[in-house]
mmCIF file of the N, C-alpha and C atoms, coordinates in Angstrom:
data_MODEL
# 
_entry.id   MODEL 
# 
loop_
_atom_site.group_PDB 
_atom_site.id 
_atom_site.type_symbol 
_atom_site.label_atom_id 
_atom_site.label_alt_id 
_atom_site.label_comp_id 
_atom_site.label_asym_id 
_atom_site.label_entity_id 
_atom_site.label_seq_id 
_atom_site.pdbx_PDB_ins_code 
_atom_site.Cartn_x 
_atom_site.Cartn_y 
_atom_site.Cartn_z 
_atom_site.occupancy 
_atom_site.B_iso_or_equiv 
_atom_site.pdbx_formal_charge 
_atom_site.auth_seq_id 
_atom_site.auth_comp_id 
_atom_site.auth_asym_id 
_atom_site.auth_atom_id 
_atom_site.pdbx_PDB_model_num 
ATOM 1   N N  . UNK A 1 1  ? -13.809 -24.767 -7.076  1.00 0.00 ? 1  UNK A N  1 
ATOM 2   C CA . UNK A 1 1  ? -15.196 -24.576 -7.457  1.00 0.00 ? 1  UNK A CA 1 
ATOM 3   C C  . UNK A 1 1  ? -16.081 -25.211 -6.389  1.00 0.00 ? 1  UNK A C  1 
ATOM 4   N N  . UNK A 1 2  ? -17.119 -24.513 -6.003  1.00 0.00 ? 2  UNK A N  1 
ATOM 5   C CA . UNK A 1 2  ? -18.000 -25.016 -4.962  1.00 0.00 ? 2  UNK A CA 1 
ATOM 6   C C  . UNK A 1 2  ? -19.127 -25.857 -5.547  1.00 0.00 ? 2  UNK A C  1 
ATOM 7   N N  . UNK A 1 3  ? -19.775 -26.631 -4.689  1.00 0.00 ? 3  UNK A N  1 
ATOM 8   C CA . UNK A 1 3  ? -20.913 -27.440 -5.116  1.00 0.00 ? 3  UNK A CA 1 
ATOM 9   C C  . UNK A 1 3  ? -22.040 -26.541 -5.611  1.00 0.00 ? 3  UNK A C  1 
ATOM 10  N N  . UNK A 1 4  ? -22.240 -25.399 -4.952  1.00 0.00 ? 4  UNK A N  1 
ATOM 11  C CA . UNK A 1 4  ? -23.286 -24.460 -5.366  1.00 0.00 ? 4  UNK A CA 1 
ATOM 12  C C  . UNK A 1 4  ? -23.028 -23.967 -6.780  1.00 0.00 ? 4  UNK A C  1 
ATOM 13  N N  . UNK A 1 5  ? -21.777 -23.624 -7.076  1.00 0.00 ? 5  UNK A N  1 
ATOM 14  C CA . UNK A 1 5  ? -21.439 -23.147 -8.416  1.00 0.00 ? 5  UNK A CA 1 
ATOM 15  C C  . UNK A 1 5  ? -21.740 -24.215 -9.453  1.00 0.00 ? 5  UNK A C  1 
ATOM 16  N N  . UNK A 1 6  ? -21.364 -25.455 -9.187  1.00 0.00 ? 6  UNK A N  1 
ATOM 17  C CA . UNK A 1 6  ? -21.637 -26.547 -10.127 1.00 0.00 ? 6  UNK A CA 1 
ATOM 18  C C  . UNK A 1 6  ? -23.138 -26.740 -10.306 1.00 0.00 ? 6  UNK A C  1 
ATOM 19  N N  . UNK A 1 7  ? -23.895 -26.671 -9.230  1.00 0.00 ? 7  UNK A N  1 
ATOM 20  C CA . UNK A 1 7  ? -25.342 -26.849 -9.286  1.00 0.00 ? 7  UNK A CA 1 
ATOM 21  C C  . UNK A 1 7  ? -25.991 -25.749 -10.113 1.00 0.00 ? 7  UNK A C  1 
ATOM 22  N N  . UNK A 1 8  ? -25.521 -24.512 -9.982  1.00 0.00 ? 8  UNK A N  1 
ATOM 23  C CA . UNK A 1 8  ? -26.105 -23.391 -10.718 1.00 0.00 ? 8  UNK A CA 1 
ATOM 24  C C  . UNK A 1 8  ? -25.878 -23.484 -12.224 1.00 0.00 ? 8  UNK A C  1 
ATOM 25  N N  . UNK A 1 9  ? -25.023 -24.346 -12.651 1.00 0.00 ? 9  UNK A N  1 
ATOM 26  C CA . UNK A 1 9  ? -24.738 -24.470 -14.078 1.00 0.00 ? 9  UNK A CA 1 
ATOM 27  C C  . UNK A 1 9  ? -25.703 -25.407 -14.793 1.00 0.00 ? 9  UNK A C  1 
ATOM 28  N N  . UNK A 1 10 ? -26.567 -26.092 -14.047 1.00 0.00 ? 10 UNK A N  1 
ATOM 29  C CA . UNK A 1 10 ? -27.496 -27.040 -14.678 1.00 0.00 ? 10 UNK A CA 1 
ATOM 30  C C  . UNK A 1 10 ? -28.924 -26.865 -14.155 1.00 0.00 ? 10 UNK A C  1 
ATOM 31  N N  . UNK A 1 11 ? -29.381 -25.628 -14.067 1.00 0.00 ? 11 UNK A N  1 
ATOM 32  C CA . UNK A 1 11 ? -30.740 -25.344 -13.610 1.00 0.00 ? 11 UNK A CA 1 
ATOM 33  C C  . UNK A 1 11 ? -31.715 -25.523 -14.764 1.00 0.00 ? 11 UNK A C  1 
ATOM 34  N N  . UNK A 1 12 ? -32.921 -25.941 -14.443 1.00 0.00 ? 12 UNK A N  1 
ATOM 35  C CA . UNK A 1 12 ? -33.935 -26.177 -15.470 1.00 0.00 ? 12 UNK A CA 1 
ATOM 36  C C  . UNK A 1 12 ? -34.914 -25.006 -15.534 1.00 0.00 ? 12 UNK A C  1 
ATOM 37  N N  . UNK A 1 13 ? -35.573 -24.829 -16.678 1.00 0.00 ? 13 UNK A N  1 
ATOM 38  C CA . UNK A 1 13 ? -36.582 -23.772 -16.788 1.00 0.00 ? 13 UNK A CA 1 
ATOM 39  C C  . UNK A 1 13 ? -37.645 -23.921 -15.700 1.00 0.00 ? 13 UNK A C  1 
ATOM 40  N N  . UNK A 1 14 ? -38.057 -22.797 -15.143 1.00 0.00 ? 14 UNK A N  1 
ATOM 41  C CA . UNK A 1 14 ? -39.052 -22.794 -14.082 1.00 0.00 ? 14 UNK A CA 1 
ATOM 42  C C  . UNK A 1 14 ? -38.454 -22.747 -12.684 1.00 0.00 ? 14 UNK A C  1 
ATOM 43  N N  . UNK A 1 15 ? -37.145 -22.939 -12.559 1.00 0.00 ? 15 UNK A N  1 
ATOM 44  C CA . UNK A 1 15 ? -36.481 -22.903 -11.248 1.00 0.00 ? 15 UNK A CA 1 
ATOM 45  C C  . UNK A 1 15 ? -36.503 -21.486 -10.693 1.00 0.00 ? 15 UNK A C  1 
ATOM 46  N N  . UNK A 1 16 ? -36.906 -21.341 -9.445  1.00 0.00 ? 16 UNK A N  1 
ATOM 47  C CA . UNK A 1 16 ? -36.892 -20.036 -8.789  1.00 0.00 ? 16 UNK A CA 1 
ATOM 48  C C  . UNK A 1 16 ? -35.477 -19.735 -8.331  1.00 0.00 ? 16 UNK A C  1 
ATOM 49  N N  . UNK A 1 17 ? -35.006 -18.507 -8.619  1.00 0.00 ? 17 UNK A N  1 
ATOM 50  C CA . UNK A 1 17 ? -33.656 -18.083 -8.258  1.00 0.00 ? 17 UNK A CA 1 
ATOM 51  C C  . UNK A 1 17 ? -33.689 -16.675 -7.667  1.00 0.00 ? 17 UNK A C  1 
ATOM 52  N N  . UNK A 1 18 ? -32.595 -16.312 -6.999  1.00 0.00 ? 18 UNK A N  1 
ATOM 53  C CA . UNK A 1 18 ? -32.457 -14.979 -6.413  1.00 0.00 ? 18 UNK A CA 1 
ATOM 54  C C  . UNK A 1 18 ? -31.081 -14.446 -6.786  1.00 0.00 ? 18 UNK A C  1 
ATOM 55  N N  . UNK A 1 19 ? -31.014 -13.169 -7.125  1.00 0.00 ? 19 UNK A N  1 
ATOM 56  C CA . UNK A 1 19 ? -29.760 -12.520 -7.494  1.00 0.00 ? 19 UNK A CA 1 
ATOM 57  C C  . UNK A 1 19 ? -28.944 -12.187 -6.256  1.00 0.00 ? 19 UNK A C  1 
ATOM 58  N N  . UNK A 1 20 ? -27.642 -12.509 -6.283  1.00 0.00 ? 20 UNK A N  1 
ATOM 59  C CA . UNK A 1 20 ? -26.753 -12.109 -5.184  1.00 0.00 ? 20 UNK A CA 1 
ATOM 60  C C  . UNK A 1 20 ? -26.603 -10.588 -5.137  1.00 0.00 ? 20 UNK A C  1 
ATOM 61  N N  . UNK A 1 21 ? -26.637 -9.932  -6.290  1.00 0.00 ? 21 UNK A N  1 
ATOM 62  C CA . UNK A 1 21 ? -26.379 -8.495  -6.381  1.00 0.00 ? 21 UNK A CA 1 
ATOM 63  C C  . UNK A 1 21 ? -27.392 -7.643  -5.619  1.00 0.00 ? 21 UNK A C  1 
ATOM 64  N N  . UNK A 1 22 ? -28.683 -7.927  -5.818  1.00 0.00 ? 22 UNK A N  1 
ATOM 65  C CA . UNK A 1 22 ? -29.692 -7.061  -5.203  1.00 0.00 ? 22 UNK A CA 1 
ATOM 66  C C  . UNK A 1 22 ? -30.843 -7.807  -4.531  1.00 0.00 ? 22 UNK A C  1 
ATOM 67  N N  . UNK A 1 23 ? -30.763 -9.121  -4.473  1.00 0.00 ? 23 UNK A N  1 
ATOM 68  C CA . UNK A 1 23 ? -31.810 -9.900  -3.812  1.00 0.00 ? 23 UNK A CA 1 
ATOM 69  C C  . UNK A 1 23 ? -33.083 -10.029 -4.621  1.00 0.00 ? 23 UNK A C  1 
ATOM 70  N N  . UNK A 1 24 ? -33.033 -9.673  -5.893  1.00 0.00 ? 24 UNK A N  1 
ATOM 71  C CA . UNK A 1 24 ? -34.222 -9.736  -6.748  1.00 0.00 ? 24 UNK A CA 1 
ATOM 72  C C  . UNK A 1 24 ? -34.555 -11.195 -7.090  1.00 0.00 ? 24 UNK A C  1 
ATOM 73  N N  . UNK A 1 25 ? -35.800 -11.613 -6.887  1.00 0.00 ? 25 UNK A N  1 
ATOM 74  C CA . UNK A 1 25 ? -36.190 -12.970 -7.253  1.00 0.00 ? 25 UNK A CA 1 
ATOM 75  C C  . UNK A 1 25 ? -36.530 -13.062 -8.743  1.00 0.00 ? 25 UNK A C  1 
ATOM 76  N N  . UNK A 1 26 ? -36.408 -14.250 -9.274  1.00 0.00 ? 26 UNK A N  1 
ATOM 77  C CA . UNK A 1 26 ? -36.750 -14.471 -10.668 1.00 0.00 ? 26 UNK A CA 1 
ATOM 78  C C  . UNK A 1 26 ? -36.968 -15.947 -10.929 1.00 0.00 ? 26 UNK A C  1 
ATOM 79  N N  . UNK A 1 27 ? -37.289 -16.245 -12.165 1.00 0.00 ? 27 UNK A N  1 
ATOM 80  C CA . UNK A 1 27 ? -37.540 -17.628 -12.573 1.00 0.00 ? 27 UNK A CA 1 
ATOM 81  C C  . UNK A 1 27 ? -36.797 -17.885 -13.883 1.00 0.00 ? 27 UNK A C  1 
ATOM 82  N N  . UNK A 1 28 ? -36.063 -19.014 -13.934 1.00 0.00 ? 28 UNK A N  1 
ATOM 83  C CA . UNK A 1 28 ? -35.299 -19.367 -15.129 1.00 0.00 ? 28 UNK A CA 1 
ATOM 84  C C  . UNK A 1 28 ? -36.252 -19.592 -16.298 1.00 0.00 ? 28 UNK A C  1 
ATOM 85  N N  . UNK A 1 29 ? -35.976 -18.928 -17.423 1.00 0.00 ? 29 UNK A N  1 
ATOM 86  C CA . UNK A 1 29 ? -36.743 -19.132 -18.649 1.00 0.00 ? 29 UNK A CA 1 
ATOM 87  C C  . UNK A 1 29 ? -36.009 -20.154 -19.524 1.00 0.00 ? 29 UNK A C  1 
ATOM 88  N N  . UNK A 1 30 ? -34.699 -19.934 -19.719 1.00 0.00 ? 30 UNK A N  1 
ATOM 89  C CA . UNK A 1 30 ? -33.879 -20.855 -20.512 1.00 0.00 ? 30 UNK A CA 1 
ATOM 90  C C  . UNK A 1 30 ? -32.414 -20.506 -20.313 1.00 0.00 ? 30 UNK A C  1 
ATOM 91  N N  . UNK A 1 31 ? -31.551 -21.410 -20.766 1.00 0.00 ? 31 UNK A N  1 
ATOM 92  C CA . UNK A 1 31 ? -30.118 -21.128 -20.784 1.00 0.00 ? 31 UNK A CA 1 
ATOM 93  C C  . UNK A 1 31 ? -29.877 -20.083 -21.862 1.00 0.00 ? 31 UNK A C  1 
ATOM 94  N N  . UNK A 1 32 ? -29.075 -19.093 -21.538 1.00 0.00 ? 32 UNK A N  1 
ATOM 95  C CA . UNK A 1 32 ? -28.766 -18.041 -22.507 1.00 0.00 ? 32 UNK A CA 1 
ATOM 96  C C  . UNK A 1 32 ? -27.442 -18.332 -23.208 1.00 0.00 ? 32 UNK A C  1 
ATOM 97  N N  . UNK A 1 33 ? -26.423 -18.688 -22.430 1.00 0.00 ? 33 UNK A N  1 
ATOM 98  C CA . UNK A 1 33 ? -25.099 -18.993 -22.982 1.00 0.00 ? 33 UNK A CA 1 
ATOM 99  C C  . UNK A 1 33 ? -24.564 -20.265 -22.338 1.00 0.00 ? 33 UNK A C  1 
ATOM 100 N N  . UNK A 1 34 ? -24.004 -21.155 -23.149 1.00 0.00 ? 34 UNK A N  1 
ATOM 101 C CA . UNK A 1 34 ? -23.408 -22.392 -22.639 1.00 0.00 ? 34 UNK A CA 1 
ATOM 102 C C  . UNK A 1 34 ? -21.898 -22.222 -22.462 1.00 0.00 ? 34 UNK A C  1 
ATOM 103 N N  . UNK A 1 35 ? -21.347 -22.988 -21.523 1.00 0.00 ? 35 UNK A N  1 
ATOM 104 C CA . UNK A 1 35 ? -19.900 -23.036 -21.353 1.00 0.00 ? 35 UNK A CA 1 
ATOM 105 C C  . UNK A 1 35 ? -19.303 -23.851 -22.504 1.00 0.00 ? 35 UNK A C  1 
ATOM 106 N N  . UNK A 1 36 ? -17.989 -23.905 -22.598 1.00 0.00 ? 36 UNK A N  1 
ATOM 107 C CA . UNK A 1 36 ? -17.318 -24.605 -23.704 1.00 0.00 ? 36 UNK A CA 1 
ATOM 108 C C  . UNK A 1 36 ? -17.665 -26.086 -23.799 1.00 0.00 ? 36 UNK A C  1 
ATOM 109 N N  . UNK A 1 37 ? -18.018 -26.713 -22.677 1.00 0.00 ? 37 UNK A N  1 
ATOM 110 C CA . UNK A 1 37 ? -18.335 -28.144 -22.721 1.00 0.00 ? 37 UNK A CA 1 
ATOM 111 C C  . UNK A 1 37 ? -19.688 -28.418 -23.389 1.00 0.00 ? 37 UNK A C  1 
ATOM 112 N N  . UNK A 1 38 ? -20.475 -27.372 -23.649 1.00 0.00 ? 38 UNK A N  1 
ATOM 113 C CA . UNK A 1 38 ? -21.751 -27.524 -24.332 1.00 0.00 ? 38 UNK A CA 1 
ATOM 114 C C  . UNK A 1 38 ? -22.879 -28.062 -23.469 1.00 0.00 ? 38 UNK A C  1 
ATOM 115 N N  . UNK A 1 39 ? -22.618 -28.247 -22.178 1.00 0.00 ? 39 UNK A N  1 
ATOM 116 C CA . UNK A 1 39 ? -23.622 -28.799 -21.262 1.00 0.00 ? 39 UNK A CA 1 
ATOM 117 C C  . UNK A 1 39 ? -23.994 -27.789 -20.181 1.00 0.00 ? 39 UNK A C  1 
ATOM 118 N N  . UNK A 1 40 ? -22.977 -27.206 -19.544 1.00 0.00 ? 40 UNK A N  1 
ATOM 119 C CA . UNK A 1 40 ? -23.197 -26.301 -18.416 1.00 0.00 ? 40 UNK A CA 1 
ATOM 120 C C  . UNK A 1 40 ? -23.521 -24.884 -18.890 1.00 0.00 ? 40 UNK A C  1 
ATOM 121 N N  . UNK A 1 41 ? -24.373 -24.199 -18.117 1.00 0.00 ? 41 UNK A N  1 
ATOM 122 C CA . UNK A 1 41 ? -24.766 -22.837 -18.456 1.00 0.00 ? 41 UNK A CA 1 
ATOM 123 C C  . UNK A 1 41 ? -23.745 -21.821 -17.965 1.00 0.00 ? 41 UNK A C  1 
ATOM 124 N N  . UNK A 1 42 ? -23.497 -20.814 -18.781 1.00 0.00 ? 42 UNK A N  1 
ATOM 125 C CA . UNK A 1 42 ? -22.694 -19.662 -18.379 1.00 0.00 ? 42 UNK A CA 1 
ATOM 126 C C  . UNK A 1 42 ? -23.641 -18.571 -17.875 1.00 0.00 ? 42 UNK A C  1 
ATOM 127 N N  . UNK A 1 43 ? -24.796 -18.432 -18.550 1.00 0.00 ? 43 UNK A N  1 
ATOM 128 C CA . UNK A 1 43 ? -25.794 -17.448 -18.140 1.00 0.00 ? 43 UNK A CA 1 
ATOM 129 C C  . UNK A 1 43 ? -27.195 -17.954 -18.462 1.00 0.00 ? 43 UNK A C  1 
ATOM 130 N N  . UNK A 1 44 ? -28.166 -17.332 -17.808 1.00 0.00 ? 44 UNK A N  1 
ATOM 131 C CA . UNK A 1 44 ? -29.579 -17.704 -17.971 1.00 0.00 ? 44 UNK A CA 1 
ATOM 132 C C  . UNK A 1 44 ? -30.419 -16.485 -18.331 1.00 0.00 ? 44 UNK A C  1 
ATOM 133 N N  . UNK A 1 45 ? -31.491 -16.710 -19.073 1.00 0.00 ? 45 UNK A N  1 
ATOM 134 C CA . UNK A 1 45 ? -32.524 -15.711 -19.262 1.00 0.00 ? 45 UNK A CA 1 
ATOM 135 C C  . UNK A 1 45 ? -33.491 -15.899 -18.103 1.00 0.00 ? 45 UNK A C  1 
ATOM 136 N N  . UNK A 1 46 ? -33.692 -14.845 -17.308 1.00 0.00 ? 46 UNK A N  1 
ATOM 137 C CA . UNK A 1 46 ? -34.495 -14.923 -16.089 1.00 0.00 ? 46 UNK A CA 1 
ATOM 138 C C  . UNK A 1 46 ? -35.666 -13.948 -16.175 1.00 0.00 ? 46 UNK A C  1 
ATOM 139 N N  . UNK A 1 47 ? -36.858 -14.451 -15.860 1.00 0.00 ? 47 UNK A N  1 
ATOM 140 C CA . UNK A 1 47 ? -38.058 -13.611 -15.799 1.00 0.00 ? 47 UNK A CA 1 
ATOM 141 C C  . UNK A 1 47 ? -38.147 -13.022 -14.401 1.00 0.00 ? 47 UNK A C  1 
ATOM 142 N N  . UNK A 1 48 ? -38.158 -11.685 -14.302 1.00 0.00 ? 48 UNK A N  1 
ATOM 143 C CA . UNK A 1 48 ? -38.290 -10.999 -13.020 1.00 0.00 ? 48 UNK A CA 1 
ATOM 144 C C  . UNK A 1 48 ? -39.600 -10.215 -13.021 1.00 0.00 ? 48 UNK A C  1 
ATOM 145 N N  . UNK A 1 49 ? -39.879 -9.542  -11.928 1.00 0.00 ? 49 UNK A N  1 
ATOM 146 C CA . UNK A 1 49 ? -41.105 -8.747  -11.828 1.00 0.00 ? 49 UNK A CA 1 
ATOM 147 C C  . UNK A 1 49 ? -41.112 -7.588  -12.829 1.00 0.00 ? 49 UNK A C  1 
ATOM 148 N N  . UNK A 1 50 ? -39.933 -7.133  -13.242 1.00 0.00 ? 50 UNK A N  1 
ATOM 149 C CA . UNK A 1 50 ? -39.843 -5.984  -14.156 1.00 0.00 ? 50 UNK A CA 1 
ATOM 150 C C  . UNK A 1 50 ? -39.546 -6.362  -15.595 1.00 0.00 ? 50 UNK A C  1 
ATOM 151 N N  . UNK A 1 51 ? -39.439 -7.655  -15.894 1.00 0.00 ? 51 UNK A N  1 
ATOM 152 C CA . UNK A 1 51 ? -39.162 -8.096  -17.260 1.00 0.00 ? 51 UNK A CA 1 
ATOM 153 C C  . UNK A 1 51 ? -38.142 -9.220  -17.282 1.00 0.00 ? 51 UNK A C  1 
ATOM 154 N N  . UNK A 1 52 ? -37.555 -9.436  -18.446 1.00 0.00 ? 52 UNK A N  1 
ATOM 155 C CA . UNK A 1 52 ? -36.558 -10.501 -18.602 1.00 0.00 ? 52 UNK A CA 1 
ATOM 156 C C  . UNK A 1 52 ? -35.158 -9.907  -18.573 1.00 0.00 ? 52 UNK A C  1 
ATOM 157 N N  . UNK A 1 53 ? -34.254 -10.628 -17.894 1.00 0.00 ? 53 UNK A N  1 
ATOM 158 C CA . UNK A 1 53 ? -32.869 -10.189 -17.771 1.00 0.00 ? 53 UNK A CA 1 
ATOM 159 C C  . UNK A 1 53 ? -31.954 -11.399 -17.964 1.00 0.00 ? 53 UNK A C  1 
ATOM 160 N N  . UNK A 1 54 ? -30.723 -11.147 -18.370 1.00 0.00 ? 54 UNK A N  1 
ATOM 161 C CA . UNK A 1 54 ? -29.709 -12.201 -18.466 1.00 0.00 ? 54 UNK A CA 1 
ATOM 162 C C  . UNK A 1 54 ? -28.858 -12.131 -17.206 1.00 0.00 ? 54 UNK A C  1 
ATOM 163 N N  . UNK A 1 55 ? -28.786 -13.257 -16.486 1.00 0.00 ? 55 UNK A N  1 
ATOM 164 C CA . UNK A 1 55 ? -28.003 -13.344 -15.253 1.00 0.00 ? 55 UNK A CA 1 
ATOM 165 C C  . UNK A 1 55 ? -26.901 -14.368 -15.426 1.00 0.00 ? 55 UNK A C  1 
ATOM 166 N N  . UNK A 1 56 ? -25.708 -14.021 -14.962 1.00 0.00 ? 56 UNK A N  1 
ATOM 167 C CA . UNK A 1 56 ? -24.589 -14.950 -14.929 1.00 0.00 ? 56 UNK A CA 1 
ATOM 168 C C  . UNK A 1 56 ? -24.916 -16.074 -13.944 1.00 0.00 ? 56 UNK A C  1 
ATOM 169 N N  . UNK A 1 57 ? -24.548 -17.294 -14.272 1.00 0.00 ? 57 UNK A N  1 
ATOM 170 C CA . UNK A 1 57 ? -24.849 -18.437 -13.404 1.00 0.00 ? 57 UNK A CA 1 
ATOM 171 C C  . UNK A 1 57 ? -24.209 -18.308 -12.024 1.00 0.00 ? 57 UNK A C  1 
ATOM 172 N N  . UNK A 1 58 ? -23.078 -17.623 -11.925 1.00 0.00 ? 58 UNK A N  1 
ATOM 173 C CA . UNK A 1 58 ? -22.410 -17.455 -10.632 1.00 0.00 ? 58 UNK A CA 1 
ATOM 174 C C  . UNK A 1 58 ? -22.996 -16.314 -9.812  1.00 0.00 ? 58 UNK A C  1 
ATOM 175 N N  . UNK A 1 59 ? -23.931 -15.539 -10.388 1.00 0.00 ? 59 UNK A N  1 
ATOM 176 C CA . UNK A 1 59 ? -24.494 -14.375 -9.705  1.00 0.00 ? 59 UNK A CA 1 
ATOM 177 C C  . UNK A 1 59 ? -25.877 -14.649 -9.135  1.00 0.00 ? 59 UNK A C  1 
ATOM 178 N N  . UNK A 1 60 ? -26.255 -15.927 -9.024  1.00 0.00 ? 60 UNK A N  1 
ATOM 179 C CA . UNK A 1 60 ? -27.578 -16.251 -8.496  1.00 0.00 ? 60 UNK A CA 1 
ATOM 180 C C  . UNK A 1 60 ? -27.515 -17.466 -7.589  1.00 0.00 ? 60 UNK A C  1 
ATOM 181 N N  . UNK A 1 61 ? -28.576 -17.627 -6.809  1.00 0.00 ? 61 UNK A N  1 
ATOM 182 C CA . UNK A 1 61 ? -28.670 -18.833 -5.970  1.00 0.00 ? 61 UNK A CA 1 
ATOM 183 C C  . UNK A 1 61 ? -30.113 -19.300 -5.951  1.00 0.00 ? 61 UNK A C  1 
ATOM 184 N N  . UNK A 1 62 ? -30.291 -20.581 -5.639  1.00 0.00 ? 62 UNK A N  1 
ATOM 185 C CA . UNK A 1 62 ? -31.613 -21.185 -5.535  1.00 0.00 ? 62 UNK A CA 1 
ATOM 186 C C  . UNK A 1 62 ? -31.990 -21.167 -4.062  1.00 0.00 ? 62 UNK A C  1 
ATOM 187 N N  . UNK A 1 63 ? -33.059 -20.442 -3.684  1.00 0.00 ? 63 UNK A N  1 
ATOM 188 C CA . UNK A 1 63 ? -33.442 -20.374 -2.273  1.00 0.00 ? 63 UNK A CA 1 
ATOM 189 C C  . UNK A 1 63 ? -33.970 -21.721 -1.769  1.00 0.00 ? 63 UNK A C  1 
ATOM 190 N N  . UNK A 1 64 ? -33.657 -22.009 -0.531  1.00 0.00 ? 64 UNK A N  1 
ATOM 191 C CA . UNK A 1 64 ? -34.137 -23.239 0.120   1.00 0.00 ? 64 UNK A CA 1 
ATOM 192 C C  . UNK A 1 64 ? -35.426 -22.938 0.868   1.00 0.00 ? 64 UNK A C  1 
ATOM 193 N N  . UNK A 1 65 ? -36.377 -23.884 0.891   1.00 0.00 ? 65 UNK A N  1 
ATOM 194 C CA . UNK A 1 65 ? -37.621 -23.656 1.636   1.00 0.00 ? 65 UNK A CA 1 
ATOM 195 C C  . UNK A 1 65 ? -37.335 -23.442 3.128   1.00 0.00 ? 65 UNK A C  1 
ATOM 196 N N  . UNK A 1 66 ? -38.126 -22.590 3.747   1.00 0.00 ? 66 UNK A N  1 
ATOM 197 C CA . UNK A 1 66 ? -37.924 -22.283 5.170   1.00 0.00 ? 66 UNK A CA 1 
ATOM 198 C C  . UNK A 1 66 ? -38.430 -23.379 6.059   1.00 0.00 ? 66 UNK A C  1 
# 
């Protein structure tokens, strides 16, 4: 497991994220599904330009400032 994967499991609401699949930006609204430990996120509800979507925690990344 990578550090990025571990970090993506504990994102807070309002965090800006980008989808690996299509490069679509979004903002975390809340955790949608928790992992078995009850702490880490399995998926997030993400607000995008076209509405709200559920994204798997492993299918997104947090962009770094340029």
